[in-house]
Structures are given as structure tokens and as C-alpha cells.
C-alpha positions, 0 to 999 in steps of 0.5 A: 500499500505504500507504495501506491497499489491499493487497496491491498488485493485482499479488499478488491475481491472477495474471492480471497475470502471465499476460497479460505472459508470454503477450504477450511469448512471442507478440511474440517468436513468429518468424512475429509479428516478421516479420509486423509487420516487412513494412511498416516504416510499420506496424512504426513504428505500432504501435511508437509505439503500444506505447511510447506505452502503455508509457511512460504506464504507468510516469507513471501510477505517477510522477503517483499517488504524487506525487498522494497523497503530497502531504506529501514535502517534498523530492520535488516539487523532486526531480521538478522539476528532473530533468524541467526538466533532462533533458527541456529539456537531452534536446531541445536534445541531439537537436536538435544530434546531429540537426544533426551538431553534437557540440560543442553536443551536449556543451554541452547534456548537460555544461550539464544535468548540472551544473546537476542535480548542483549542485542535487541536493547544494543541495537534499539539504543545505538538505532534511537541515538545514530539514526538520522546518519545510519539512515544516510550511510544505507542509502537515505538521502534528502528526498525520502530523509523525513520518510525513512526517520518517520518509519526508522523510529517505530523499527528503533524504539520497537526494535525488541518486538520485531527481533522476538517476533523471528526468534520466538517462531523458530523456537515455538516451531522447534518445540513441537508446536508448529501450528501456534507459530504459524496461526500467530503469524497469520494472526499479526499479518492480519492485523498489520493489513488492517490497520495499514488500511485503517492508518493510512487511508482513514487517518491519514498517517503515512509512513507513521501509520504503516510503521504503527500498523507493522509495530502493532502485527509484531506486537499480535504475533509476540503474544500469541508465541509467548502463550506457548509457554502456558501450555502444557507441551512447553519444553523451553525454559530459560535458565541464567546459569544455562546461558553459555558462550561455548553454546554461543559458538555453535548456534551462530554457524548453525543459524548464518545459513538460513539468514544468508539465503534470505540476504542473497537475494538482495545481493543477486538483485543488485548486481542483476540490476547493474549489469542490466541497465549496462548490457540490456537497459530498463526493458530487461530491468522491467523483465528482471522484475518479472522474473524477481517477483517469481522467484521470491514466491518459488523460494518462499514455497522452497524455504517453507518445505525445509523449514517444515521440515527442520524440526522433524529433521533436527529432533530424528537425528539428536535421538539418532533415528537416522532411518526417519532423518532419511525419511524425511529427507527423501520426502523433502526432496520429491516435494521441492523437486515436484514444486521446481518442475512444476513452477519451472513448467509455468514459463512453457504453458503460460509466460505471457500471464506471468508478465501480465501479473506484474507489469502492463506488457506490449508486444515489444516487452512480450517477445522479448520476455517470454524467452526470457523466462524460459531460459530463467526458470528451469533454475526453479528446479535445482533451486529448490533441491539446494535450498533444502540441502542447507537447511538439511546440513543445518538441521543435522548440525553440519554447518560447514557444508549448509554454509558452502552450499549458501554462499555458492549459491548466493554470492560466489557464482552468482556474482561471478556470472553475472559479471563475466558471462555478458563480458564475455557472451553479450548481453543476453547471457546474463539470463543464463546466470542464475540456471548455472549458478544453481546448476553449478551449486547443485553439484556441489550439494550432492556431492557434500550430500554424500560425503556427510555421513550421519552415524 
């Protein structure tokens, strides 16, 4: 809405609400539930796919907001700390729980919580004191500094809310309560949308209204997640004595790949845009905007599969139930492979529709864009596998292979191909950069997968 796309799609077409309501009613029918529960493996597969799709949808909102509002001066660091400590600590927590090591699980949670709390407080103070110079350092200028400060002040003052929204999602999910985590994210997102509409359009609060709505949405998410600590199944216990510097050293590398997966999209987008303007022109940037939006959706689905499988993989790895680990890994691989093939095929049977979703194409844009989509979209097949491999290595506490896959596909190879291909083979060769990146990373990932032994 802040970009002028108003009113939101949810308010434009009642079909969104109708589909959600009908789907819920159908799935709660006793006959449908008995059919799904008839075969436990079928039920697990359906549940994995549905969780993956749901997590992917929620991830779209977070990635898209971060991508489109890069001038928010504190959100980047808050997400970084929340993801690193939450996912890294959550992995180690699940492994310890699976192994029946309550003391180690408590240490993982306590250390991650302490690190997140201290960092949130420090960031909030620094961002409040140095908000203006920090905004200029991160790209603001005289034309937008007012809006950046208006929005950024909320990010600074409510830093702990944003950090713990991400942090608690990871831990609650890993503490075998994924439904509560999903409900909390959904509740916060709905409240955010509602108050965005009220504050910005009815109360004319501008950027401050959007920021206030974001704070309210994340606050509700945190409050809903906190109810997990009152539940009978809560296993999260903080102990000051359990905080460990050694554990922190294990948490950070375990969580870093998850953040790099998210942050790599920005690096690829920046380098692509720079080279496209140099070798192809603004038409290439328009086409890439379509691809980038499609890629956000695809990556979110793949991340959804990975994050749905992560607690199960980590818990069974900790319990040394390696047969289950391999079974979940196989299910995850087949799921992302199916998603990848389906998504890649859309470039061949509905490319004009994809382009029309994001821009108003003319004949020239379609003539140039359709071949590009058909060159780029096959990358979604190895992309899903690479993202899943990275999370799998995280879940079985192999941070080096996980970081290797993430750095290869997120930083090293894209930069190499984006810079080298158009210089050597002409501007159109740039569209091969991501397919070649994902393919080369897949080869490396398969080699690492064969070398990693769980027993």
C-alpha cells in the first residue's frame, strides 16, 4: 500500500476470503478428515505440503517487505539476529530434545534468548541515538530522509518486538508447536493489513501509520507466541546458569545459513540490475522485475518445505533415528523437486500470464520477455534442492556444508556469472547466470550430501 497499490488485493476481490473459508470448512468435514487420516504416510505428506505452502506464503510477505523497503535502517539487523539466534538455537534445541538431553536443550534456548535480548537492547539504543546518520549511511538522501526517519523511529523504539517475533517463531516451531507458530504469524499479518488500511487511508498517517501497523502486527505475533509458554507441552525453560559462551559459538554458525539464504536475494538483485542497465537497458530491468517477483514466491515455497522439515530432521537426528532422518529427507527432496518442476513449467504454458501479473506488457515486451522466462525458470528445479540441502545440513548440525551451499548459490557463483557472462558472450547471456549458478551448486551439494555421514 505504501507504494500506491491500493486498495490491497484482499479488499478488491472477495474470492480470497471465500476460498479460505470454503477450504477451512471442507477440511474440517469429518469425512474428509477420516480420509486424510486413513493412511498416516499420506496424511504426513499432505501435512508437509500444506505446512510448506503456508510457511512459504508467510515468508513472501516478509521477504517482499524487506526487498521493497531497503531504507529501513534497523530492520535488516533485527531480522539477522532473530533468524541467526532463532534458527541456530532452534536447531540445537531440537537436536538436544531428540537426544533426551534436557540440560543441553535448556542451554541452547537460554543462550539464544540472552543473546537476542542483549542485541535487541543494544540495537534499539544505537538506532535511537544515531538514526539519522545511520539512515544516510544505508542509502537515504534529502528526498526521502523524512519518511525514512518517520518509519525508522518505530523500528528503533520497538526493536525487541521485531527481533523476538522472528526468534520465537523458530523456537516455538522447534518445540513441537508449529500450528501455534503459524497462527501467530497469520494473526499478526492480518492485523497489520487491517491497521495499514485504517492508519494510512482513513487517518492519513502516512509512513508513521504504516510503521505503527507493522509494530501492532508483530506485537500480536509475539503475544500469541508467548502463550506457548503457558501450554502443557512447553519445553522451553530459561536458566541464567545455562547461558554458555560455548553454546553461542555453536548457535551462530548453525543459524547463519538461514539468514544468508534470505539476504542473498538482495545481492543477486543488485548485481543483476547494475549489469542489466549496462548491457540491455531498462527493458531488461522490467523483465527482471517479473522474474524477481516470481522467484520470491518460488523461494518462499522451497523455504517453507525446508522449514517444515527442519524440526523433524533435527529431533530425529538428536535421537539417532537416522532411518527417519533419511525418510524425511527423501520426502523433502521429492516435494521441492515436484514444486520446482511445476513452477519451471509455467514459463512454457503461461509466460504471458506471468508477465501480465506484474506489468502491463506490450508486444515488444512479450517478444523479449517470453524467451527470457523460458531461459531462467528451469533454475527453479535445482534451486529448490539447493535450499533444502542447506537446511538439511543445518538440521543435522553440519554448518560447514550448509554454509558452502549457501555461499555458492547466494554470493560467489551469481556474482561470478553475472559479471563474466555478459562481458564474454554479450548481454543476453546474463539470463543464464542463475540457472548455471543453481546447477553448479546442485553438483556441489550432491557431492557434500554423499560425504556427510550421520552415524
